[in-house]
MOPAC internal coordinates of N, CA, C and O (Angstrom, degrees):
PM7 1SCF
backbone

  N    0.0000 0     0.00 0     0.00 0    0    0    0
  C    1.4080 1     0.00 0     0.00 0    1    0    0
  C    1.5194 1   111.11 1     0.00 0    2    1    0
  O    1.2310 1   120.96 1   -52.37 1    3    2    1
  N    1.2556 1   115.77 1   127.63 1    3    2    1
  C    1.4696 1   116.80 1   179.74 1    5    3    2
  C    1.5092 1   113.33 1   -90.69 1    6    5    3
  O    1.2310 1   121.28 1   -15.97 1    7    6    5
  N    1.3000 1   115.15 1   164.03 1    7    6    5
  C    1.4666 1   118.61 1  -176.99 1    9    7    6
  C    1.5190 1   109.14 1   -70.18 1   10    9    7
  O    1.2310 1   121.49 1   -29.17 1   11   10    9
  N    1.3486 1   114.75 1   150.83 1   11   10    9
  C    1.4331 1   120.32 1   177.08 1   13   11   10
  C    1.5079 1   114.15 1    91.79 1   14   13   11
  O    1.2310 1   119.09 1   162.04 1   15   14   13
  N    1.3263 1   119.34 1   -17.96 1   15   14   13
  C    1.4335 1   119.62 1   177.28 1   17   15   14
  C    1.4841 1   110.67 1   -95.98 1   18   17   15
  O    1.2310 1   120.73 1   -38.63 1   19   18   17
  N    1.3027 1   116.21 1   141.37 1   19   18   17
  C    1.4375 1   122.65 1  -177.53 1   21   19   18
  C    1.5297 1   111.09 1  -105.19 1   22   21   19
  O    1.2310 1   120.49 1   -39.43 1   23   22   21
  N    1.2722 1   116.66 1   140.57 1   23   22   21
  C    1.4421 1   120.94 1   173.27 1   25   23   22
  C    1.5164 1   110.37 1   -74.59 1   26   25   23
  O    1.2310 1   120.30 1   -45.59 1   27   26   25
  N    1.2968 1   117.03 1   134.41 1   27   26   25
  C    1.4675 1   119.43 1   178.91 1   29   27   26
  C    1.5447 1   108.29 1  -110.50 1   30   29   27
  O    1.2310 1   122.22 1  -102.24 1   31   30   29
  N    1.3603 1   113.36 1    77.76 1   31   30   29
  C    1.4546 1   119.88 1   177.54 1   33   31   30
  C    1.4788 1   111.67 1  -110.25 1   34   33   31
  O    1.2310 1   120.36 1   -40.74 1   35   34   33
  N    1.2778 1   116.92 1   139.26 1   35   34   33
  C    1.4712 1   121.16 1   175.79 1   37   35   34
  C    1.5262 1   106.47 1  -118.56 1   38   37   35
  O    1.2310 1   121.51 1   -64.56 1   39   38   37
  N    1.3610 1   114.73 1   115.44 1   39   38   37
  C    1.4271 1   119.91 1  -178.58 1   41   39   38
  C    1.5530 1   106.75 1  -115.58 1   42   41   39
  O    1.2310 1   120.14 1   -48.81 1   43   42   41
  N    1.2565 1   117.35 1   131.19 1   43   42   41
  C    1.4651 1   121.67 1   176.74 1   45   43   42
  C    1.4857 1   112.91 1   126.88 1   46   45   43
  O    1.2310 1   120.84 1    -1.95 1   47   46   45
  N    1.2961 1   116.01 1   178.05 1   47   46   45
  C    1.4211 1   122.30 1  -178.00 1   49   47   46
  C    1.5041 1   110.79 1  -104.65 1   50   49   47
  O    1.2310 1   121.43 1   -29.65 1   51   50   49
  N    1.2897 1   114.87 1   150.35 1   51   50   49
  C    1.4531 1   119.42 1   175.87 1   53   51   50
  C    1.5257 1   107.33 1   -87.52 1   54   53   51
  O    1.2310 1   121.99 1   -47.21 1   55   54   53
  N    1.3233 1   113.79 1   132.79 1   55   54   53
  C    1.4431 1   118.15 1  -179.23 1   57   55   54
  C    1.5381 1   107.16 1  -101.80 1   58   57   55
  O    1.2310 1   121.76 1   -67.12 1   59   58   57
  N    1.2979 1   114.24 1   112.88 1   59   58   57
  C    1.4768 1   120.38 1   178.76 1   61   59   58
  C    1.5361 1   107.38 1  -105.28 1   62   61   59
  O    1.2310 1   122.67 1    11.55 1   63   62   61
  N    1.3023 1   112.49 1  -168.45 1   63   62   61
  C    1.4681 1   120.78 1  -179.55 1   65   63   62
  C    1.5197 1   111.17 1   -70.73 1   66   65   63
  O    1.2310 1   119.34 1   164.81 1   67   66   65
  N    1.2956 1   118.87 1   -15.19 1   67   66   65
  C    1.4621 1   120.97 1   178.86 1   69   67   66
  C    1.4723 1   114.91 1   -76.04 1   70   69   67
  O    1.2310 1   119.29 1   167.81 1   71   70   69
  N    1.2976 1   118.96 1   -12.19 1   71   70   69
  C    1.4734 1   123.26 1  -179.14 1   73   71   70
  C    1.5447 1   109.08 1   -87.96 1   74   73   71
  O    1.2310 1   121.68 1   -35.65 1   75   74   73
  N    1.3306 1   114.40 1   144.35 1   75   74   73
  C    1.4519 1   119.62 1   177.21 1   77   75   74
  C    1.5274 1   109.10 1  -125.04 1   78   77   75
  O    1.2310 1   120.55 1   -27.19 1   79   78   77
  N    1.2693 1   116.55 1   152.81 1   79   78   77
  C    1.4667 1   121.78 1   179.22 1   81   79   78
  C    1.5361 1   107.77 1   -79.40 1   82   81   79
  O    1.2310 1   120.62 1   -44.58 1   83   82   81
  N    1.3151 1   116.41 1   135.42 1   83   82   81
  C    1.4288 1   121.39 1  -178.30 1   85   83   82
  C    1.5612 1   107.49 1   -99.32 1   86   85   83
  O    1.2310 1   121.53 1   -55.97 1   87   86   85
  N    1.3177 1   114.68 1   124.03 1   87   86   85
  C    1.4856 1   115.95 1   177.08 1   89   87   86
  C    1.5271 1   108.70 1   -97.39 1   90   89   87
  O    1.2310 1   121.35 1   -42.73 1   91   90   89
  N    1.3141 1   115.03 1   137.27 1   91   90   89
  C    1.4352 1   119.84 1  -173.46 1   93   91   90
  C    1.5291 1   112.52 1   -92.44 1   94   93   91
  O    1.2310 1   120.51 1   160.92 1   95   94   93
  N    1.2923 1   116.63 1   -19.08 1   95   94   93
  C    1.4961 1   120.85 1  -173.85 1   97   95   94
  C    1.5168 1   108.03 1  -123.97 1   98   97   95
  O    1.2310 1   121.44 1   -56.34 1   99   98   97
  N    1.3441 1   114.85 1   123.66 1   99   98   97
  C    1.4436 1   120.12 1   178.58 1  101   99   98
  C    1.5286 1   108.97 1   -91.89 1  102  101   99
  O    1.2310 1   120.81 1   -55.15 1  103  102  101
  N    1.2806 1   116.05 1   124.85 1  103  102  101
  C    1.4414 1   119.62 1   178.05 1  105  103  102
  C    1.5288 1   107.37 1  -126.16 1  106  105  103
  O    1.2310 1   122.30 1   -41.42 1  107  106  105
  N    1.3181 1   113.19 1   138.58 1  107  106  105
  C    1.4958 1   118.14 1   176.83 1  109  107  106
  C    1.5028 1   106.16 1  -120.07 1  110  109  107
  O    1.2310 1   121.51 1   -50.63 1  111  110  109
  N    1.2714 1   114.71 1   129.37 1  111  110  109
  C    1.4398 1   120.71 1  -179.76 1  113  111  110
  C    1.5041 1   108.21 1   -99.57 1  114  113  111
  O    1.2310 1   120.53 1   -63.64 1  115  114  113
  N    1.3034 1   116.59 1   116.36 1  115  114  113
  C    1.4811 1   122.18 1   179.02 1  117  115  114
  C    1.4922 1   107.95 1   -98.42 1  118  117  115
  O    1.2310 1   120.07 1   -55.04 1  119  118  117
  N    1.3116 1   117.47 1   124.96 1  119  118  117
  C    1.4310 1   120.94 1   178.79 1  121  119  118
  C    1.5331 1   112.47 1   -91.77 1  122  121  119
  O    1.2310 1   120.52 1   168.20 1  123  122  121
  N    1.3344 1   116.62 1   -11.80 1  123  122  121
  C    1.4546 1   121.84 1   179.18 1  125  123  122
  C    1.4957 1   110.82 1   -79.18 1  126  125  123
  O    1.2310 1   120.53 1   -55.51 1  127  126  125
  N    1.3097 1   116.60 1   124.49 1  127  126  125
  C    1.4994 1   120.52 1   179.20 1  129  127  126
  C    1.5471 1   105.32 1  -100.24 1  130  129  127
  O    1.2310 1   121.54 1   -55.75 1  131  130  129
  N    1.3380 1   114.66 1   124.25 1  131  130  129
  C    1.4484 1   119.02 1  -178.62 1  133  131  130
  C    1.5327 1   110.04 1  -103.75 1  134  133  131
  O    1.2310 1   121.33 1   -25.46 1  135  134  133
  N    1.3551 1   115.06 1   154.54 1  135  134  133
  C    1.4740 1   119.40 1   172.11 1  137  135  134
  C    1.5036 1   109.13 1   -73.46 1  138  137  135
  O    1.2310 1   119.36 1   -19.48 1  139  138  137
  N    1.3192 1   118.83 1   160.52 1  139  138  137
  C    1.4835 1   121.23 1  -178.69 1  141  139  138
  C    1.5506 1   112.80 1   -58.35 1  142  141  139
  O    1.2310 1   120.72 1   146.24 1  143  142  141
  N    1.3356 1   116.22 1   -33.76 1  143  142  141
  C    1.4863 1   118.26 1  -176.98 1  145  143  142
  C    1.5422 1   110.86 1   -69.61 1  146  145  143
  O    1.2310 1   118.95 1   156.08 1  147  146  145
  N    1.3210 1   119.60 1   -23.92 1  147  146  145
  C    1.4709 1   122.32 1  -175.79 1  149  147  146
  C    1.5508 1   111.71 1   -90.18 1  150  149  147
  O    1.2310 1   119.63 1   175.78 1  151  150  149
  N    1.3153 1   118.31 1    -4.22 1  151  150  149
  C    1.4864 1   121.19 1   178.93 1  153  151  150
  C    1.5411 1   110.60 1   -73.97 1  154  153  151
  O    1.2310 1   119.73 1   -33.82 1  155  154  153
  N    1.2862 1   118.12 1   146.18 1  155  154  153
  C    1.4343 1   124.07 1   171.76 1  157  155  154
  C    1.5061 1   106.03 1  -123.42 1  158  157  155
  O    1.2310 1   120.60 1   -91.07 1  159  158  157
  N    1.3182 1   116.45 1    88.93 1  159  158  157
  C    1.4828 1   122.84 1  -174.91 1  161  159  158
  C    1.5328 1   111.04 1   -87.11 1  162  161  159
  O    1.2310 1   120.34 1   -22.52 1  163  162  161
  N    1.3029 1   116.95 1   157.48 1  163  162  161
  C    1.4708 1   122.39 1   172.08 1  165  163  162
  C    1.5121 1   108.57 1  -145.87 1  166  165  163
  O    1.2310 1   121.70 1   -19.41 1  167  166  165
  N    1.3230 1   114.35 1   160.59 1  167  166  165
  C    1.4414 1   122.69 1   179.47 1  169  167  166
  C    1.5054 1   112.54 1  -100.90 1  170  169  167
  O    1.2310 1   121.34 1   -30.70 1  171  170  169
  N    1.2942 1   115.04 1   149.30 1  171  170  169
  C    1.4819 1   120.69 1   173.79 1  173  171  170
  C    1.4821 1   106.36 1  -144.80 1  174  173  171
  O    1.2310 1   121.13 1   -32.06 1  175  174  173
  N    1.3467 1   115.45 1   147.94 1  175  174  173
  C    1.4574 1   120.78 1  -179.23 1  177  175  174
  C    1.5069 1   108.58 1  -123.67 1  178  177  175
  O    1.2310 1   120.33 1   -47.76 1  179  178  177
  N    1.3251 1   116.97 1   132.24 1  179  178  177
  C    1.4673 1   123.23 1  -179.14 1  181  179  178
  C    1.5076 1   107.47 1  -130.87 1  182  181  179
  O    1.2310 1   121.79 1   -22.26 1  183  182  181
  N    1.3355 1   114.18 1   157.74 1  183  182  181
  C    1.4538 1   120.19 1   171.94 1  185  183  182
  C    1.5292 1   107.53 1  -112.31 1  186  185  183
  O    1.2310 1   122.89 1   -52.51 1  187  186  185
  N    1.3562 1   112.07 1   127.49 1  187  186  185
  C    1.4713 1   119.68 1   177.86 1  189  187  186
  C    1.5281 1   109.63 1  -129.45 1  190  189  187
  O    1.2310 1   122.64 1   -62.16 1  191  190  189
  N    1.3192 1   112.55 1   117.84 1  191  190  189
  C    1.4812 1   119.83 1  -177.27 1  193  191  190
  C    1.5284 1   112.23 1    55.72 1  194  193  191
  O    1.2310 1   121.36 1  -142.90 1  195  194  193
  N    1.3246 1   115.01 1    37.10 1  195  194  193
  C    1.4289 1   120.70 1   177.05 1  197  195  194
  C    1.5285 1   115.65 1    84.08 1  198  197  195
  O    1.2310 1   119.93 1   177.36 1  199  198  197
  N    1.2859 1   117.74 1    -2.64 1  199  198  197
  C    1.4503 1   124.35 1   179.53 1  201  199  198
  C    1.5257 1   111.95 1  -106.40 1  202  201  199
  O    1.2310 1   119.71 1   -28.91 1  203  202  201
  N    1.3242 1   118.16 1   151.09 1  203  202  201
  C    1.4265 1   122.43 1   178.45 1  205  203  202
  C    1.5225 1   110.06 1   -86.90 1  206  205  203
  O    1.2310 1   120.59 1   -43.89 1  207  206  205
  N    1.3583 1   116.49 1   136.11 1  207  206  205
  C    1.4478 1   122.59 1   176.35 1  209  207  206
  C    1.5499 1   107.53 1  -126.42 1  210  209  207
  O    1.2310 1   120.19 1   -50.57 1  211  210  209
  N    1.3221 1   117.25 1   129.43 1  211  210  209
  C    1.4488 1   122.09 1   178.73 1  213  211  210
  C    1.5178 1   108.00 1   -98.52 1  214  213  211
  O    1.2310 1   121.30 1   -53.63 1  215  214  213
  N    1.3255 1   115.12 1   126.37 1  215  214  213
  C    1.4824 1   123.41 1   179.57 1  217  215  214
  C    1.5229 1   107.18 1  -106.91 1  218  217  215
  O    1.2310 1   120.70 1   -45.58 1  219  218  217
  N    1.2859 1   116.26 1   134.42 1  219  218  217
  C    1.4693 1   120.04 1   173.11 1  221  219  218
  C    1.5624 1   107.93 1  -134.22 1  222  221  219
  O    1.2310 1   120.62 1   -42.85 1  223  222  221
  N    1.3303 1   116.42 1   137.15 1  223  222  221
  C    1.4199 1   119.68 1  -179.46 1  225  223  222
  C    1.4925 1   111.53 1   168.02 1  226  225  223
  O    1.2310 1   118.06 1    10.00 1  227  226  225
  N    1.2001 1   121.30 1  -170.00 1  227  226  225
  C    1.4414 1   129.43 1     9.36 1  229  227  226
  C    1.5485 1   106.65 1   -99.56 1  230  229  227
  O    1.2310 1   121.78 1   -46.84 1  231  230  229
  N    1.3345 1   114.20 1   133.16 1  231  230  229
  C    1.4320 1   121.93 1  -176.98 1  233  231  230
  C    1.5285 1   110.26 1   -91.72 1  234  233  231
  O    1.2310 1   120.73 1   -40.84 1  235  234  233
  N    1.3085 1   116.20 1   139.16 1  235  234  233
  C    1.4598 1   121.62 1   175.48 1  237  235  234
  C    1.5314 1   107.85 1  -117.76 1  238  237  235
  O    1.2310 1   121.66 1  -111.52 1  239  238  237
  N    1.3459 1   114.44 1    68.48 1  239  238  237
  C    1.4549 1   121.76 1  -177.12 1  241  239  238
  C    1.5198 1   108.32 1  -123.37 1  242  241  239
  O    1.2310 1   122.29 1   -14.90 1  243  242  241
  N    1.3312 1   113.23 1   165.10 1  243  242  241
  C    1.4681 1   118.02 1   173.02 1  245  243  242
  C    1.4983 1   106.92 1   -68.62 1  246  245  243
  O    1.2310 1   120.56 1   -27.22 1  247  246  245
  N    1.3207 1   116.54 1   152.78 1  247  246  245
  C    1.5023 1   119.33 1  -176.95 1  249  247  246
  C    1.5005 1   111.44 1   -61.57 1  250  249  247
  O    1.2310 1   118.93 1   140.87 1  251  250  249
  N    1.3021 1   119.65 1   -39.13 1  251  250  249
  C    1.4563 1   120.46 1  -179.23 1  253  251  250
  C    1.4879 1   113.58 1   -65.68 1  254  253  251
  O    1.2310 1   119.41 1   137.26 1  255  254  253
  N    1.3145 1   118.72 1   -42.74 1  255  254  253
  C    1.4357 1   122.66 1  -179.58 1  257  255  254
  C    1.5541 1   110.35 1   -69.22 1  258  257  255
  O    1.2310 1   120.78 1   144.09 1  259  258  257
  N    1.3517 1   116.11 1   -35.91 1  259  258  257
  C    1.4653 1   119.86 1   179.14 1  261  259  258
  C    1.5044 1   109.64 1   -66.67 1  262  261  259
  O    1.2310 1   119.95 1   137.90 1  263  262  261
  N    1.3841 1   117.69 1   -42.10 1  263  262  261
  C    1.4222 1   120.88 1   178.39 1  265  263  262
  C    1.5362 1   113.48 1   -65.01 1  266  265  263
  O    1.2310 1   120.71 1   145.43 1  267  266  265
  N    1.3363 1   116.24 1   -34.57 1  267  266  265
  C    1.4610 1   120.40 1   177.97 1  269  267  266
  C    1.5360 1   109.03 1   -66.81 1  270  269  267
  O    1.2310 1   120.33 1   134.91 1  271  270  269
  N    1.3736 1   116.97 1   -45.09 1  271  270  269
  C    1.4149 1   123.00 1   179.51 1  273  271  270
  C    1.5258 1   110.41 1   -60.66 1  274  273  271
  O    1.2310 1   121.03 1   135.39 1  275  274  273
  N    1.3348 1   115.64 1   -44.61 1  275  274  273
  C    1.4945 1   120.71 1   178.98 1  277  275  274
  C    1.4981 1   110.36 1   -61.15 1  278  277  275
  O    1.2310 1   119.73 1   138.08 1  279  278  277
  N    1.3073 1   118.13 1   -41.92 1  279  278  277
  C    1.4692 1   121.44 1  -178.24 1  281  279  278
  C    1.5379 1   110.99 1   -65.02 1  282  281  279
  O    1.2310 1   120.59 1   140.13 1  283  282  281
  N    1.3391 1   116.48 1   -39.87 1  283  282  281
  C    1.4556 1   122.22 1   179.50 1  285  283  282
  C    1.5374 1   108.68 1   -66.27 1  286  285  283
  O    1.2310 1   120.04 1   134.99 1  287  286  285
  N    1.3525 1   117.52 1   -45.01 1  287  286  285
  C    1.4568 1   118.39 1  -178.81 1  289  287  286
  C    1.5066 1   113.33 1   -67.37 1  290  289  287
  O    1.2310 1   119.69 1   140.63 1  291  290  289
  N    1.3449 1   118.19 1   -39.37 1  291  290  289
  C    1.4319 1   120.77 1   178.58 1  293  291  290
  C    1.5240 1   111.68 1   -63.82 1  294  293  291
  O    1.2310 1   120.30 1   144.59 1  295  294  293
  N    1.3349 1   117.04 1   -35.41 1  295  294  293
  C    1.4838 1   120.87 1   177.44 1  297  295  294
  C    1.5365 1   110.58 1   -65.63 1  298  297  295
  O    1.2310 1   120.84 1   135.77 1  299  298  297
  N    1.3279 1   115.99 1   -44.23 1  299  298  297
  C    1.4648 1   121.16 1  -178.69 1  301  299  298
  C    1.5534 1   111.08 1   -67.56 1  302  301  299
  O    1.2310 1   120.48 1   142.22 1  303  302  301
  N    1.3425 1   116.69 1   -37.78 1  303  302  301
  C    1.4562 1   118.96 1  -177.08 1  305  303  302
  C    1.5297 1   112.07 1   -87.61 1  306  305  303
  O    1.2310 1   120.09 1   159.81 1  307  306  305
  N    1.3102 1   117.43 1   -20.19 1  307  306  305
  C    1.4719 1   117.64 1  -179.21 1  309  307  306
  C    1.5196 1   113.47 1    72.17 1  310  309  307
  O    1.2310 1   121.81 1  -138.23 1  311  310  309
  N    1.3026 1   114.15 1    41.77 1  311  310  309
  C    1.5160 1   118.27 1  -178.86 1  313  311  310
  C    1.5236 1   109.93 1  -141.56 1  314  313  311
  O    1.2310 1   120.79 1    -5.39 1  315  314  313
  N    1.2574 1   116.10 1   174.61 1  315  314  313
  C    1.4587 1   121.60 1   177.61 1  317  315  314
  C    1.5142 1   109.72 1   -96.11 1  318  317  315
  O    1.2310 1   120.62 1   -15.13 1  319  318  317
  N    1.2751 1   116.42 1   164.87 1  319  318  317
  C    1.5024 1   121.03 1   177.17 1  321  319  318
  C    1.4979 1   112.15 1  -175.94 1  322  321  319
  O    1.2310 1   121.90 1    -1.25 1  323  322  321
  N    1.3445 1   113.98 1   178.75 1  323  322  321
  C    1.4259 1   121.45 1   178.81 1  325  323  322
  C    1.5286 1   111.25 1  -152.20 1  326  325  323
  O    1.2310 1   121.51 1   -15.56 1  327  326  325
  N    1.3497 1   114.72 1   164.44 1  327  326  325
  C    1.4783 1   119.12 1   178.84 1  329  327  326
  C    1.5368 1   105.10 1  -119.91 1  330  329  327
  O    1.2310 1   120.55 1   -66.98 1  331  330  329
  N    1.3521 1   116.56 1   113.02 1  331  330  329
  C    1.4658 1   121.11 1  -175.04 1  333  331  330
  C    1.5744 1   107.84 1  -137.31 1  334  333  331
  O    1.2310 1   121.10 1   -51.47 1  335  334  333
  N    1.3014 1   115.51 1   128.53 1  335  334  333
  C    1.4667 1   122.09 1   174.07 1  337  335  334
  C    1.5057 1   114.52 1    53.96 1  338  337  335
  O    1.2310 1   120.32 1  -142.73 1  339  338  337
  N    1.3425 1   116.99 1    37.27 1  339  338  337
  C    1.4600 1   119.80 1   179.41 1  341  339  338
  C    1.5129 1   116.48 1    84.93 1  342  341  339
  O    1.2310 1   120.85 1   177.69 1  343  342  341
  N    1.3409 1   115.98 1    -2.31 1  343  342  341
  C    1.4574 1   121.34 1  -179.85 1  345  343  342
  C    1.4942 1   111.11 1  -115.43 1  346  345  343
  O    1.2310 1   119.90 1   -36.64 1  347  346  345
  N    1.3364 1   117.79 1   143.36 1  347  346  345
  C    1.4260 1   122.26 1   173.52 1  349  347  346
  C    1.5040 1   110.20 1   -96.87 1  350  349  347
  O    1.2310 1   119.91 1   -50.12 1  351  350  349
  N    1.3244 1   117.78 1   129.88 1  351  350  349
  C    1.4352 1   123.18 1  -179.60 1  353  351  350
  C    1.5428 1   108.67 1  -109.52 1  354  353  351
  O    1.2310 1   121.64 1   -50.35 1  355  354  353
  N    1.2983 1   114.46 1   129.65 1  355  354  353
  C    1.4820 1   119.83 1   178.12 1  357  355  354
  C    1.5322 1   109.52 1  -121.85 1  358  357  355
  O    1.2310 1   120.58 1   -40.80 1  359  358  357
  N    1.3200 1   116.49 1   139.20 1  359  358  357
  C    1.4278 1   121.55 1   178.71 1  361  359  358
  C    1.5172 1   110.86 1   -76.85 1  362  361  359
  O    1.2310 1   119.95 1   -61.22 1  363  362  361
  N    1.2970 1   117.70 1   118.78 1  363  362  361
  C    1.4438 1   122.32 1   177.30 1  365  363  362
  C    1.5524 1   111.28 1   110.60 1  366  365  363
  O    1.2310 1   121.24 1    -7.16 1  367  366  365
  N    1.2785 1   115.23 1   172.84 1  367  366  365
  C    1.4977 1   120.81 1   178.81 1  369  367  366
  C    1.5243 1   107.30 1   -94.29 1  370  369  367
  O    1.2310 1   120.77 1   -81.44 1  371  370  369
  N    1.3292 1   116.14 1    98.56 1  371  370  369
  C    1.4615 1   121.95 1  -169.46 1  373  371  370
  C    1.5231 1   111.88 1  -123.12 1  374  373  371
  O    1.2310 1   118.60 1  -157.24 1  375  374  373
  N    1.2433 1   120.28 1    22.76 1  375  374  373
  C    1.4986 1   122.80 1  -172.74 1  377  375  374
  C    1.5393 1   109.06 1   -60.88 1  378  377  375
  O    1.2310 1   120.38 1   132.87 1  379  378  377
  N    1.3442 1   116.88 1   -47.13 1  379  378  377
  C    1.4695 1   121.01 1  -176.90 1  381  379  378
  C    1.5180 1   114.17 1   -67.33 1  382  381  379
  O    1.2310 1   120.66 1   148.36 1  383  382  381
  N    1.3361 1   116.35 1   -31.64 1  383  382  381
  C    1.4711 1   119.35 1   178.87 1  385  383  382
  C    1.5472 1   110.44 1   -82.93 1  386  385  383
  O    1.2310 1   120.62 1   145.48 1  387  386  385
  N    1.2966 1   116.42 1   -34.52 1  387  386  385
  C    1.4823 1   122.21 1  -173.52 1  389  387  386
  C    1.5362 1   112.43 1   -75.17 1  390  389  387
  O    1.2310 1   119.66 1   144.68 1  391  390  389
  N    1.3063 1   118.26 1   -35.32 1  391  390  389
  C    1.4402 1   122.42 1  -175.79 1  393  391  390
  C    1.5205 1   112.89 1   -58.60 1  394  393  391
  O    1.2310 1   118.49 1   130.08 1  395  394  393
  N    1.3653 1   120.48 1   -49.92 1  395  394  393
  C    1.4741 1   119.15 1   178.72 1  397  395  394
  C    1.5156 1   112.24 1   -63.77 1  398  397  395
  O    1.2310 1   119.46 1   145.75 1  399  398  397
  N    1.2859 1   118.64 1   -34.25 1  399  398  397
  C    1.4583 1   119.82 1  -178.74 1  401  399  398
  C    1.5206 1   112.74 1   -66.52 1  402  401  399
  O    1.2310 1   120.76 1   142.23 1  403  402  401
  N    1.3535 1   116.16 1   -37.77 1  403  402  401
  C    1.4409 1   119.81 1   176.39 1  405  403  402
  C    1.4975 1   113.19 1   -73.02 1  406  405  403
  O    1.2310 1   120.74 1   145.55 1  407  406  405
  N    1.3025 1   116.19 1   -34.45 1  407  406  405
  C    1.5082 1   119.95 1   175.99 1  409  407  406
  C    1.5086 1   109.77 1   -64.65 1  410  409  407
  O    1.2310 1   119.33 1   141.02 1  411  410  409
  N    1.3076 1   118.89 1   -38.98 1  411  410  409
  C    1.4610 1   122.24 1   176.56 1  413  411  410
  C    1.5170 1   112.60 1   -63.79 1  414  413  411
  O    1.2310 1   120.81 1   150.25 1  415  414  413
  N    1.3475 1   116.06 1   -29.75 1  415  414  413
  C    1.4644 1   120.49 1   174.08 1  417  415  414
  C    1.4906 1   114.38 1   -77.56 1  418  417  415
  O    1.2310 1   120.16 1   171.07 1  419  418  417
  N    1.3563 1   117.30 1    -8.93 1  419  418  417
  C    1.4525 1   121.09 1   177.17 1  421  419  418
  C    1.5099 1   115.58 1   102.27 1  422  421  419
  O    1.2310 1   118.96 1  -171.33 1  423  422  421
  N    1.3219 1   119.58 1     8.67 1  423  422  421
  C    1.4531 1   122.41 1  -178.85 1  425  423  422
  C    1.4510 1   111.45 1   -87.95 1  426  425  423
  O    1.2310 1   120.35 1   -31.94 1  427  426  425
  N    1.3559 1   116.93 1   148.06 1  427  426  425
  C    1.4690 1   124.31 1   179.49 1  429  427  426
  C    1.5264 1   109.95 1  -109.23 1  430  429  427
  O    1.2310 1   120.14 1   -23.67 1  431  430  429
  N    1.3131 1   117.34 1   156.33 1  431  430  429
  C    1.4348 1   123.01 1  -177.83 1  433  431  430
  C    1.5392 1   110.31 1  -119.23 1  434  433  431
  O    1.2310 1   120.84 1   -26.21 1  435  434  433
  N    1.3058 1   115.99 1   153.79 1  435  434  433
  C    1.4486 1   119.19 1   173.30 1  437  435  434
  C    1.5231 1   110.23 1   -66.76 1  438  437  435
  O    1.2310 1   118.82 1   -26.69 1  439  438  437
  N    1.3062 1   119.86 1   153.31 1  439  438  437
  C    1.4580 1   120.13 1  -178.64 1  441  439  438
  C    1.5523 1   110.94 1   -61.12 1  442  441  439
  O    1.2310 1   121.18 1   -35.82 1  443  442  441
  N    1.3249 1   115.35 1   144.18 1  443  442  441
  C    1.4572 1   123.41 1   178.86 1  445  443  442
  C    1.5423 1   112.94 1    68.96 1  446  445  443
  O    1.2310 1   119.97 1  -159.73 1  447  446  445
  N    1.3323 1   117.67 1    20.27 1  447  446  445
  C    1.4533 1   119.90 1   175.51 1  449  447  446
  C    1.4983 1   111.04 1  -122.52 1  450  449  447
  O    1.2310 1   120.10 1   180.00 1  451  450  449

């Protein structure tokens, strides 16, 4: 190939109207706000970057009240956490400590959780 000449290569697929965007995360937005007694919460444990994260949910609360509850629980437990997609995430394995605190707030759990 000599200098000054360009290669005319087209690599890739043509995206027409037949293609759809694939979403990787399913989120459901619930507009119904439930009282704490009507919640049916459950625990889930995940490993993220080698650390254990405790998930509890799904909460049907207003965002402000959920953030206030999260802040109060994090302070009592002495850990970090976040509220994402209706679930509260806590750093560490805290199921045994977290359950009585949520019961005191009036929340109910699914059987065997």
